N, C-alpha and C positions, 0 to 999 in steps of 0.2 A: 605727872599723869593726871588727866582730867577725869571727872566722874563719868563722863560719856565713854571714855576709852576703857575704863575698868568695869563699867556696868552696862555697856552697850547692848550685849546680848540679852540681859534681863529686861532692859527697856523695850527692846524690839519684841520680845516674847509677850510682855504685858500689853503693848500696843496691838499686837496681833490678836490677843484674846479679847480686847475691848472693842476692836473695830466693828465686828458684826452687830453688836448691840447698839453701838453709836450710830451706825448706818441706818438701822431700823428706826431708831428714835428720830433721827433726822428726817427720814422719809415720812414718818407719821406726822411730824410737825409741818412738813411741806405739803401735807394733804393727801399723801398716799396711805391708804388704810393697811392694816396688818394683813388682811386677806389678799390685797393686791401685791404686797411685798412677798408673800409666800408664792403667789403665782409667778412673779418675776424671778424669784430664786429657782423655782422649779424649771422654768423655761431656760434660764441660764445654764443650769446643771444638765439639762437634756441636750442643749446645743454643744456644750463642752464634751459630753459623752459621744455624740455623733462625730464631732471633729476628731477626737482621739481614735475612734473606730476607723474612720476614713484614712487617717494618717497611718495607722497600723496596716490597713489593707494595701496602701500604696507602697509601704516599705517592704512588705512580704512579696508583693508582685515584682518590685525592683530586684529583690534578692533572687527570686526565681528566674528572672530574665538574665541576671548575671551568671547564674549557675549553668545556664544552657550554652 
């Protein structure tokens, strides 16, 4: 058994914890300020919330149509 097979979950968890800070650091080095990064993250979060709400609305509407 390789180390990746035995510790794959731990490696994935560590990578998941490190990725946000690495992404912010990379964007700052690329010229995107921290203030812009916060704006991008807020916009992304808002778009995801809207998408989930629209998806929920259409699922409930389809369930209501099937019930009739």
